[in-house]
N, C-alpha and C positions, 0 to 999 in steps of 0.2 A: 646574478643576470635573471631578467624577466623572461618566465618561460610562456610561450604562447599557448594560450587555452582556447584557441577559437574552436568552434563547433564544428570542425571539418575532421570527419573520419574516412579513413580510405580502407578499402579492402586489401587484406595481406596478400592475396593471391594475384589480382589484377591490378590493383593501385588505383581503381576506380573510385571516385569519392561517393559516400552514402548521403542521403538526403537527410540533413540534421533536422528539418522541419517534420519529416515523416517520423523520425525517431523520437522526436519531443513529443508529437500527437500520440505515438504508441504508449509512451510513458505516462502521459496525462490520462489516457484511456484505462491503462492499468490501474492507476490510482482510484477512478472513479468506480471501477469494477471491484476493487478491494474495499472501498466504503460502502458500496451497496451491500456487498457480501457480508461485512461487518454488521451492518444495521439490520439485515434480514436474518441473521443467523439464529439457530435454535439454542435455547438454553437446555442443558443436560443435567440430570442427577449425577453428583459428584462419586455416587457410589455404584450405581448400575450402568451408567451412560446412557441411559434412556432419555428420549426427547421429553421435556416437561409438556404436559398437556393442559395444565390449568393456567389461564391467563393471569397476569398480575401477581403470581404467587412467587415468594422468595424461597420456598422449599418444595422438593418433590413430592410426589405421592408417598415415598417413604420417608419423609421428614428429613431429608438430607438436604444440604446446600446446594444450589443450582451453580453451575459453571457455564462459561461461553467456549465455544469451539475455538474462537479466535479472541485473545485477550487485547485489551485496550494498549497494554504494554507492547505487545507485538506489532501492533498497528502502528502505534506512534513510531517505533523504531524503524519500522520500512518507511514511514512518510518522512522520518529525519535523514534516512540515508538518501532518498530521492531529491530532498530539499539541499542537501550538502552537493550532490551531483549538479543539480540545477545552478548553484551559486558558483561552483568550480568551473563549469563551462558556459556559463552566461546564458542559461536557458531560461529566458524571462518568464515564459507561459508556465513551465514547469515549476518554477521558483514561486510565482504566484499562487498557483495552486496548491502546493504544499505547505506554503506560509500561513494560508487561511484555514487550514483544517485543524 
């Protein structure tokens, strides 16, 4: 049997419907903030955890490999989860946003 996947969510306490457009806007805003945070993050020394101060360097001052606070894998995983959610609930704007990243 076909399950209704409309974007209507209701409050469990009072039964009032939530605004799906508002929820979608908040999710898109969350994606944008996560992407900006990923792009502007610091690189850190993998040994000391100190923020790298030399520009375009692949190693820290202690000759250790640099690491990111947020890995590409983690960001992609979160985006994929939101993309799946968008597909399931037919949230076109969210789907478009997560598909193009």
